[in-house]
N, C-alpha and C positions, 0 to 999 in steps of 0.2 A: 549456424549463424552465418548469414549473407551479408554482404558489405552494408547493404541499406539498412538492416536490423543495427549492425554495429556502429553506425552514424549517430544512431540514438542512445548510445550508452556512454556514459562520462564516469569512468572507473574513480575519479578523484572528487566527483561531487558528495558531499557530506548529506547525510539525512536531514530534513528540516527541523527534527525532532524526536521525538520518544511516542507520539500519537497522531492521530489524523489531525492534519493543522484546521481543516474546515470544522470540522466537528467540535474541537476546542474553541474554536473563535465563534461558536454560537449557530454556525450553519446546519441546520437539520436538527435531528433529535438529541445530537451531542453526545451519542456513543456508537461504538463499533464492536463488530465481531472479529474480525482479522484485520491486519494491517497491511499494505502494500507499499511499495517504495518506487518513484519514478526513478529509472536508472540513467535517465538524462540528466535532472535538474536535484536529485534528491528529495522532492516532495512528498512526504508521508500522506497517505490518504487511506480512507476505509475500503475493504475488499466488497464484492459485489452483492456479497449475503446479507451485508451491514445495510441498516435503513437508507443512508443516504449514496452509498457508491462513490463515492469522493475519487478514490483511486482511478477507476476507469473514465470518471467523468474528467478528471484532470488529464489523463491520457489523450481523450479526444479533444479539448478545448486547447491547450498548450501544445497539441502537436507533437508530443512526447510517448510514442505508442508503446515503449517498451517498460514494463513493469516488473518488478520481483517482490517475493514475498520479503515482509519485515518481520516474521515470525521466527521465534528460535528452532534453530535445528532444520530450517528450510531454506535451500539454495536455489529454487528454480527461477526462472524467467518467463515471460510471457508477452507476446505481442498483441496488443488490444487491437490492431487493425487487421491483423490475419487470423488472431485466434490461436496460433501455435506457440507451444512451449518448447524452451530449449534450454539448456546449459550457458551459463554466460561467464563472464569473467569477475574475480573479486573485485569487491567495490570498496570504498573508504569505509571505515569503522564508523559506529559500529553497524554490524550487519543486520540487526534485530533489536526490537525493542528489549528493555531490562527484564530478565526472567522473573524479577519481583513484580511485575505490572501485571495485573490480572487480566484473563482474557475470558469473556470478554470486557472492555475497558472504555472508560477510566474508572477508576473506584469511586463508588458513590453516584455515578451517573447512569449505571445501567439497571433499567428497569426489572422488577422481579419476574414479569413476562416477557422477558427477552427472547426466549426461543419461539415464541408465538409471533415476533415481529421481525424474524429474519426473512429476506427476500430468497425465494426458491431456486 
């Protein structure tokens, strides 16, 4: 991790919630496949396979290029500007959505044909 990348990581920034903030607010189809966390401000967004791709959209519009997984058991970081993955520091808890939360999610919002709606 270079110093430019580390400038976009705030280990004390807490996650904005347990699901994609924009999907839950009604932007897009309202469901996600996997979740991503902004390493700079903690914003939770949906992954690029999800219909709305809010995680990467936030990275570009907010100028916060470093994302990390918000999935249980995953600890990777990714720079949306460079396309490179890397290991990063421990972030404020929680590091992932609750294991009781369904994937895809949220419960009751995922269409039965969700696999056909994923971005490739």
